[in-house]
C-alpha positions as CSV (number, residue, x, y, z in Angstrom):
1,M,109.4,82.2,137.4
2,R,106.1,84.0,137.1
3,S,103.3,82.1,135.7
4,A,101.7,83.8,132.7
5,K,98.1,84.5,132.9
6,L,96.2,83.6,129.8
7,R,93.7,86.2,128.8
8,S,90.9,85.0,126.7
9,N,88.6,87.3,124.8
10,P,85.0,87.2,126.0
11,P,82.8,85.3,123.7
12,R,80.9,87.5,121.3
13,P,77.1,87.4,121.7
14,R,75.4,85.5,119.0
15,P,73.2,87.6,116.8
16,R,69.6,87.3,117.9
17,V,67.0,86.3,115.4
18,D,64.1,88.7,115.3
19,A,61.3,86.2,115.4
20,A,58.7,88.9,114.7
21,A,60.5,90.1,111.6
22,F,60.9,86.5,110.4
23,R,57.2,85.9,110.8
24,A,56.4,89.0,108.9
25,D,58.8,88.2,106.1
26,F,57.4,84.6,105.9
27,T,53.9,85.7,105.6
28,A,54.8,88.4,103.0
29,S,56.7,85.8,101.0
30,L,53.6,83.7,100.6
31,V,51.6,86.7,99.5
32,V,54.2,87.6,96.9
33,F,54.4,84.0,95.7
34,L,50.7,83.8,95.1
35,V,50.9,87.1,93.1
36,A,53.9,85.9,91.2
37,V,52.6,82.6,89.9
38,P,49.8,83.8,87.6
39,L,51.8,86.9,86.5
40,S,54.9,84.8,85.7
41,V,52.9,82.2,83.8
42,G,50.9,84.9,81.9
43,I,53.9,86.9,80.9
44,A,55.6,83.7,79.5
45,V,52.5,82.8,77.5
46,A,52.3,86.4,76.1
47,S,56.0,86.4,75.3
48,G,55.7,83.2,73.2
49,V,57.9,81.0,75.3
50,P,57.2,77.9,77.5
51,V,55.4,78.8,80.7
52,E,58.1,77.3,82.9
53,L,60.6,80.0,81.8
54,G,58.5,82.6,83.5
55,L,58.8,80.7,86.7
56,V,62.5,80.2,86.2
57,T,63.0,84.0,85.9
58,G,60.9,84.4,89.1
59,V,63.1,81.9,90.9
60,V,66.3,83.7,89.9
61,G,64.8,87.0,90.8
62,G,64.1,85.8,94.3
63,L,67.0,83.6,95.1
64,L,69.8,85.5,93.4
65,A,68.8,89.1,93.0
66,G,67.0,88.8,96.4
67,L,70.2,88.0,98.2
68,L,72.3,90.7,96.6
69,P,72.5,94.2,98.0
70,G,70.7,97.1,96.4
71,S,67.1,97.4,97.4
72,S,65.8,95.7,100.5
73,L,62.1,95.1,99.7
74,Q,61.9,95.3,95.9
75,V,61.0,92.0,94.2
76,S,62.2,91.0,90.8
77,G,60.9,88.7,88.1
78,P,59.5,88.7,84.6
79,A,57.7,92.0,83.9
80,A,54.9,92.9,81.7
81,G,56.9,95.9,80.6
82,L,59.2,93.8,78.4
83,T,56.6,91.4,77.1
84,A,56.1,93.2,73.7
85,L,59.9,93.4,73.1
86,V,60.5,89.8,74.1
87,C,57.7,88.6,71.9
88,E,59.1,90.5,68.9
89,A,62.6,89.2,69.6
90,V,61.4,85.6,69.8
91,R,59.4,86.0,66.6
92,E,62.4,87.5,64.7
93,Y,65.4,85.6,66.1
94,G,63.8,82.4,67.5
95,P,63.4,81.1,71.1
96,A,67.0,79.8,71.1
97,A,68.4,83.3,70.7
98,L,66.6,84.6,73.8
99,G,69.2,83.3,76.2
100,V,72.0,85.2,74.4
101,L,70.0,88.4,74.3
102,V,69.2,88.2,78.0
103,L,72.7,87.1,79.1
104,T,74.4,89.9,77.1
105,A,72.0,92.5,78.5
106,G,72.7,91.3,82.0
107,V,76.5,91.7,81.5
108,L,75.8,95.2,80.1
109,Q,73.8,96.0,83.3
110,V,76.6,94.8,85.5
111,V,79.1,97.0,83.6
112,M,76.8,100.0,84.0
113,G,76.5,99.4,87.7
114,L,80.3,99.0,88.1
115,L,80.7,102.3,86.2
116,R,78.2,103.9,88.7
117,M,75.8,104.8,85.9
118,G,72.7,103.9,88.0
119,R,72.1,107.5,89.1
120,W,72.0,108.6,85.5
121,F,68.7,106.7,85.0
122,R,67.2,109.2,87.4
123,A,67.8,111.9,84.8
124,I,65.4,110.3,82.3
125,S,62.3,112.4,81.8
126,V,59.4,111.0,83.9
127,A,57.1,111.7,81.0
128,V,59.2,109.5,78.7
129,V,59.1,106.6,81.3
130,Q,55.3,107.0,81.8
131,G,54.9,107.1,78.0
132,M,57.0,104.0,77.6
133,L,54.8,102.2,80.1
134,A,51.6,103.5,78.5
135,G,52.8,102.3,75.1
136,I,53.7,98.9,76.5
137,G,50.3,98.8,78.1
138,L,48.5,99.6,74.8
139,V,50.5,96.9,72.9
140,L,50.0,94.4,75.7
141,I,46.2,95.0,75.9
142,A,45.8,94.7,72.1
143,G,47.8,91.5,71.9
144,Q,46.0,89.9,74.9
145,L,42.5,90.7,73.5
146,Y,43.3,88.2,70.7
147,A,44.4,85.6,73.3
148,M,41.1,86.2,75.3
149,A,39.2,85.3,72.1
150,G,41.3,82.2,71.4
151,A,42.8,83.9,68.3
152,R,46.5,84.3,67.2
153,P,47.6,87.9,67.4
154,P,49.3,89.6,64.4
155,A,53.0,90.3,64.6
156,G,53.3,94.1,64.8
157,G,51.7,96.7,67.1
158,P,49.9,98.5,64.3
159,E,48.5,95.3,63.0
160,K,47.2,94.3,66.4
161,L,45.4,97.6,66.8
162,T,43.9,97.7,63.3
163,G,42.9,94.1,63.4
164,L,40.6,94.5,66.5
165,G,37.6,95.2,64.3
166,D,38.0,91.9,62.5
167,L,38.6,90.2,65.8
168,A,35.3,91.4,67.2
169,T,33.4,90.3,64.1
170,G,35.0,86.8,64.2
171,T,34.3,86.5,67.9
172,L,30.6,87.2,67.5
173,L,30.4,84.4,64.9
174,S,32.2,81.8,66.9
175,P,30.6,80.2,70.0
176,D,33.9,78.9,71.3
177,A,35.4,82.4,71.0
178,L,32.5,83.8,73.0
179,W,33.1,81.3,75.8
180,A,36.8,82.3,75.8
181,V,35.9,86.0,76.0
182,A,33.5,85.3,78.8
183,V,36.2,83.6,80.8
184,G,38.7,86.4,80.2
185,S,36.1,89.1,81.0
186,G,35.1,87.4,84.2
187,T,38.7,87.3,85.2
188,I,39.0,91.0,84.7
189,L,35.9,91.7,86.7
190,V,37.2,89.6,89.7
191,L,40.5,91.5,89.5
192,V,38.7,94.8,89.7
193,A,36.2,93.9,92.4
194,W,38.3,91.7,94.7
195,P,40.6,94.5,96.1
196,R,37.5,96.4,97.3
197,W,37.0,93.6,99.8
198,R,40.1,94.8,101.7
199,R,40.1,92.2,104.5
200,A,40.0,89.3,102.1
201,A,42.4,91.0,99.7
202,R,45.0,91.2,102.4
203,V,44.9,87.4,102.8
204,V,44.5,86.2,99.2
205,P,45.7,88.3,96.3
206,A,43.3,89.2,93.5
207,P,45.2,87.5,90.6
208,L,45.2,84.1,92.4
209,V,41.5,84.4,93.2
210,A,40.7,85.4,89.6
211,V,42.7,82.6,88.0
212,A,41.3,80.0,90.5
213,L,37.7,81.0,89.8
214,A,38.3,81.0,86.1
215,T,39.9,77.5,86.2
216,T,37.0,76.1,88.2
217,A,34.4,77.7,85.9
218,V,36.0,76.1,82.9
219,A,36.8,72.7,84.5
220,V,33.4,71.9,86.0
221,P,31.2,72.2,82.9
222,R,34.3,71.3,80.6
223,L,34.0,74.4,78.5
224,P,35.8,74.4,75.1
225,V,38.5,76.7,76.2
226,A,42.3,76.3,75.6
227,R,44.5,75.4,78.6
228,I,48.2,76.1,79.1
229,E,50.6,73.6,77.6
230,V,53.2,72.2,80.1
231,N,56.5,70.6,79.0
232,G,58.3,70.2,82.3
233,L,60.9,72.4,83.9
234,L,64.0,70.7,82.6
235,G,62.6,70.4,79.1
236,A,61.9,74.2,79.0
237,V,65.4,75.3,80.0
238,Q,67.6,75.7,76.9
239,P,71.1,77.2,77.6
240,P,72.5,79.1,74.6
241,D,75.2,77.5,72.4
242,G,78.0,78.9,70.2
243,D,75.8,79.5,67.2
244,D,73.5,81.7,69.2
245,F,76.5,83.8,70.4
246,A,77.6,84.3,66.8
247,R,74.4,86.3,66.2
248,L,75.7,89.1,68.4
249,G,77.4,90.5,65.3
250,E,74.1,91.4,63.8
251,M,73.0,95.0,64.2
252,G,69.4,94.0,65.0
253,V,70.5,91.7,67.7
254,L,72.7,94.4,69.3
255,G,69.9,96.9,69.2
256,T,67.6,94.4,71.0
257,V,70.3,93.8,73.6
258,L,70.6,97.5,74.2
259,A,66.9,97.9,74.4
260,F,66.7,95.0,77.0
261,A,69.4,96.5,79.1
262,L,68.2,100.1,79.1
263,I,64.5,99.5,79.4
264,A,64.9,96.8,82.1
265,S,67.3,99.1,84.0
266,A,65.1,102.2,83.8
267,E,62.0,100.2,84.8
268,T,63.9,98.7,87.8
269,L,65.3,102.0,89.1
270,F,62.0,103.9,88.7
271,S,60.3,101.0,90.5
272,A,62.9,101.3,93.3
273,A,62.2,105.0,93.7
274,A,58.4,104.2,94.0
275,V,59.0,101.3,96.5
276,D,61.3,103.6,98.6
277,R,58.3,105.9,99.1
278,L,56.2,103.0,100.4
279,H,58.4,102.1,103.4
280,H,60.7,103.7,106.0
281,G,63.5,101.1,105.8
282,P,66.9,101.5,104.1
283,R,66.9,103.4,100.8
284,T,68.0,101.8,97.5
285,D,71.6,101.9,96.3
286,Y,71.0,102.4,92.6
287,N,74.4,101.2,91.4
288,K,74.3,98.0,93.6
289,E,70.7,97.3,92.5
290,L,71.8,97.7,88.8
291,I,74.6,95.1,89.4
292,A,72.1,92.8,91.2
293,Q,69.7,93.0,88.2
294,G,72.5,92.4,85.8
295,A,73.7,89.3,87.7
296,G,70.2,88.0,87.7
297,N,69.7,88.5,83.9
298,T,73.1,86.9,83.3
299,V,71.9,83.7,85.0
300,C,68.5,83.9,83.3
301,G,70.3,84.1,80.0
302,M,72.4,81.1,80.8
303,L,69.1,79.2,81.4
304,G,67.4,80.6,78.3
305,A,64.7,82.2,80.5
306,L,62.9,85.5,80.2
307,P,64.6,88.8,81.1
308,M,64.2,90.0,84.7
309,T,63.3,93.4,86.1
310,A,62.0,94.7,89.4
311,V,58.2,94.4,89.3
312,I,56.2,97.1,91.1
313,V,53.1,94.9,91.5
314,R,55.1,92.3,93.5
315,S,57.1,94.9,95.3
316,A,54.1,96.8,96.4
317,A,52.4,93.5,97.5
318,N,55.6,92.7,99.5
319,V,55.6,96.0,101.3
320,Q,51.8,96.0,102.0
321,A,52.1,92.5,103.4
322,G,54.4,93.7,106.1
323,A,57.8,92.5,104.8
324,R,60.8,93.9,106.8
325,T,63.9,92.5,105.3
326,K,65.1,90.9,102.0
327,A,64.2,87.4,103.5
328,S,60.7,87.8,102.1
329,R,61.8,88.0,98.5
330,V,64.3,85.2,98.9
331,L,61.6,82.9,100.4
332,H,59.2,83.8,97.6
333,G,61.8,82.6,95.1
334,L,62.1,79.3,97.1
335,W,58.3,78.8,97.0
336,L,58.4,79.3,93.2
337,L,61.1,76.8,92.8
338,I,59.3,74.2,94.9
339,F,56.1,74.8,92.9
340,A,57.8,74.6,89.5
341,A,59.6,71.3,90.5
342,L,56.8,69.5,92.3
343,L,53.5,70.8,91.0
344,P,54.0,71.6,87.3
345,W,50.8,69.7,86.5
346,A,48.8,72.5,88.2
347,L,49.7,74.8,85.4
348,G,48.1,72.6,82.8
349,I,44.5,73.2,84.1
350,I,44.7,77.0,83.9
351,P,42.7,78.4,80.9
352,V,44.6,80.7,78.6
353,P,41.9,83.4,78.5
354,A,42.2,83.8,82.2
355,L,45.9,84.6,82.0
356,A,45.1,86.9,79.1
357,G,42.6,88.7,81.3
358,V,45.2,89.1,84.0
359,L,47.5,90.7,81.5
360,V,44.8,93.0,80.1
361,H,44.2,94.2,83.6
362,A,48.0,94.7,84.1
363,G,48.2,96.6,80.8
364,W,45.4,98.9,81.8
365,K,47.1,99.8,85.0
366,L,50.1,100.9,83.0
367,L,48.0,103.6,81.3
368,P,48.5,106.8,83.2
369,V,45.0,108.3,82.4
370,R,44.8,110.5,85.5
371,E,48.4,111.6,85.1
372,V,47.8,112.7,81.5
373,A,44.8,114.8,82.6
374,R,46.8,116.4,85.5
375,L,49.7,117.2,83.2
376,W,47.4,118.7,80.6
377,R,46.1,121.1,83.1
378,G,49.5,122.2,84.4
379,Q,52.3,121.1,82.1
380,R,51.0,120.5,78.6
381,G,54.5,119.9,77.2
382,E,55.0,116.9,79.5
383,A,51.6,115.6,78.5
384,V,52.5,115.8,74.8
385,V,55.8,114.0,75.4
386,L,54.0,111.2,77.2
387,V,51.3,110.8,74.6
388,V,53.7,110.9,71.6
389,T,56.0,108.4,73.3
390,A,53.1,106.0,73.9
391,G,51.8,106.4,70.3
392,A,55.3,106.0,68.8
393,I,55.7,102.7,70.7
394,A,52.3,101.5,69.6
395,V,52.9,102.2,65.9
396,T,56.6,101.2,65.6
397,N,58.3,99.3,68.4
398,L,59.5,99.7,71.9
399,F,63.1,100.8,71.1
400,E,62.2,103.3,68.4
401,G,59.3,104.7,70.4
402,V,61.6,105.4,73.4
403,I,64.1,107.1,71.2
404,V,61.4,109.4,69.8
405,G,60.3,110.2,73.4
406,L,63.8,111.0,74.5
407,L,64.4,113.3,71.5
408,M,61.1,115.1,72.2
409,A,62.0,115.5,75.9
410,V,65.4,117.0,75.0
411,A,63.8,119.3,72.4
412,K,61.2,120.4,74.9
413,A,63.9,121.1,77.6
414,A,66.0,123.1,75.1
415,W,62.9,125.1,74.1
416,E,61.9,125.9,77.7
417,T,65.4,126.9,78.8
418,S,66.0,129.2,75.8
419,H,64.2,132.3,76.9
420,V,65.0,135.4,74.8
421,H,63.9,138.9,75.6
422,V,64.6,142.1,73.6
423,E,64.7,145.5,75.4
424,T,64.7,148.6,73.3
425,V,65.5,152.2,74.1
426,E,65.3,155.1,71.7
427,T,68.0,157.8,72.1
428,V,67.7,161.5,71.4
429,D,69.4,161.2,68.1
430,G,66.9,158.7,66.9
431,V,69.0,155.5,67.3
432,V,67.2,152.4,68.7
433,R,69.3,150.5,71.1
434,A,68.2,146.9,71.2
435,R,69.6,144.7,74.1
436,V,69.0,140.9,73.8
437,L,68.7,139.1,77.1
438,G,68.5,135.4,78.1
439,S,69.7,132.3,76.3
440,A,69.5,132.0,72.5
441,N,69.7,128.8,70.5
442,F,68.4,127.7,67.1
443,L,65.0,126.8,68.4
444,R,64.3,130.4,69.4
445,L,66.0,132.0,66.3
446,P,62.9,132.5,64.2
447,E,61.1,134.2,67.1
448,L,64.2,136.4,67.8
449,L,64.6,137.5,64.2
450,D,60.9,138.3,64.0
451,R,61.2,140.6,67.1
452,L,64.2,142.3,65.7
453,E,62.5,142.9,62.3
454,R,59.6,144.6,64.1
455,L,61.9,147.2,65.8
456,P,61.2,150.8,64.8
457,R,64.1,152.5,63.0
458,P,63.2,156.2,63.0
459,G,66.7,157.6,62.8
460,H,70.0,156.1,61.8
461,G,69.0,152.4,62.5
462,V,69.5,150.0,65.4
463,E,72.4,149.5,67.8
464,L,72.4,145.8,68.7
465,D,73.8,144.8,72.2
466,L,74.3,141.0,72.9
467,S,76.2,141.4,76.1
468,G,73.1,140.3,78.1
469,L,73.0,136.8,76.6
470,R,74.0,133.9,78.9
471,H,74.4,131.5,76.0
472,M,74.4,131.8,72.2
473,D,74.9,128.9,69.8
474,H,76.6,129.1,66.4
475,A,73.4,129.3,64.5
476,C,72.2,132.4,66.4
477,R,75.6,134.1,66.3
478,T,75.8,133.6,62.5
479,A,72.2,134.9,61.9
480,L,72.6,137.9,64.2
481,N,75.8,138.8,62.5
482,V,74.1,138.8,59.2
483,W,71.2,140.8,60.6
484,A,73.5,143.3,62.2
485,E,75.4,143.9,59.0
486,R,72.2,145.0,57.4
487,H,70.5,147.0,60.2
488,T,72.9,148.0,62.9
489,V,74.4,151.5,63.2
490,R,78.0,151.8,61.8
491,A,80.6,154.2,63.0
492,N,83.7,154.7,60.9
493,D,83.1,151.3,59.2
494,S,83.5,149.5,62.6
495,S,81.9,146.2,63.5
496,P,78.3,146.1,64.8
497,S,78.1,146.8,68.5
498,G,77.9,143.7,70.7
499,V,78.2,141.1,67.9
C-alpha cells in the first residue's frame, strides 16, 4: 500500500503595511480634523441647530462614508452649501423634523446610486452649479453678517439683504456690537493672511489659527461677546419619531427632501470631479459615491444631525496634506468623535462672531467673481445663467432658484442649437426659391418668419423648400404651412413645395 503524500498549499504572504502611506494618511487626517472642527461647528450655528450636530455629521462622514467605496480622497461632512436650506427647513418645520428630512434624502440618494443615476449629474450645466454656489454664498454672507454683529438675522434671503443698512446703523450705535464686529473682522483678516505664510499654513490650517486667536483675544480681556452654547453630545442627538415621519405627506416637506437630495448629490459629485483633478490616484466611481453619501445621510437622519455632502475645502486640504488612501478621512472622523466625546467644553469658549467670520470667508470663496468675468468675455450666455441663478436663489430660496437656473440653461441650449439659415435663388421666370436649412424650433420662429417676409417676390411668388431642415417642431411646421399657403407658388392647386 502506497503511502499518500499530503500536499499542503504554501502559505499566502501577508499583505504588507505601507508604513510611509500610513504616516502620510495619519498626518493628513490631523490636518483635515483641524479644518473640520471650526467649519462643522460654524455650519451648525448658522443652521440653527446645536453645535454638536455638526460634529456628529463630520463623524459619520469620516467613519461611514470614508469606509465605503466611491472616492478615495474626498472628505465628507456638513457643508456650507446647504446651510441656507437647512436653516429655512428648521425654521419652518422645527428641529425635530430635520432627522426625517435628512434620512429620507439619504434613502433617495441610495436609490439614485443603485439606479446608476450618478453620471447624469455630470450633465447639469456648470453655470447653474456655479450660480447655485454663488447664491448660497450671498445668502450665507448676508446671514452671517448679522451673527458677526451679535444680531438675529431675518428669516428670508431678501429680508437679510435689505436689512443690512439697518444692521450697519444699529452696530455703530452699540459698543457691544462693535466689539463683536471687530472679532469677526479680525478672524477674516487672519483667514486671508495666514495662507500666504505657506510653510506655517502647511502645518496648521488657517481656520484653526483664526478661531484660536479670536478666542484668546476675547477671553483675556473678557470682552462682552457671545460664546457658543454647549449642551452635550448625547443631549443634542434626537432621533426622529413616528409623528415626524407622518409629515412626509406634506408637499413642502417632500420638496425640501428633494432639494436636499439633489443639491447634496450635485455638490458631492462636482466636488469629486474637482478632487480627481488634484491627485493621480484612483478616479471616483460616481454611482458608488452617491450610494456612500446616501448611506451617510441615512445614518445622519437617524441621529437627527445635519445633512452630509462632500466638502471641497476638507478634500483639498486632505490631498494637499499628502493623503494617499481613504485611511486619512476615516481617521479624521475618529479624531472628531474623540473630540466631541471628551472635550465638548472646549466649544463653549469659542466666540460666535469668530465662527461667523469663518463662514463669511467661506461664503466669499463660493462667489465665482473671476469666472463670471471670464465667461462674460467669451460666453455671455453662460454668464447670464450663472448670475440669474444666483440672484434667483438670493431673492427666493435655494430650490426655486435652482429650478430657474435649470430652465434658463435648457432655454439657452435650445436657442444655441436651433440655427436657421435661408438661402434664396431667383429663377429666370421670376420665382424666388427659398431653401430653409438648419434646425427650427419655436424659439427661432419669429426670426425665421421675419426673414421669409423680407424675401423679394418679383414674379409669381416664392417656392419654399424645407428639405434641408434637420429638425422642425410642431409650432414651426404649423406656422410655415400657414405662411406657405399665403405666399408660395401653386401649380394646379397642389400643396406648397417642401411643406
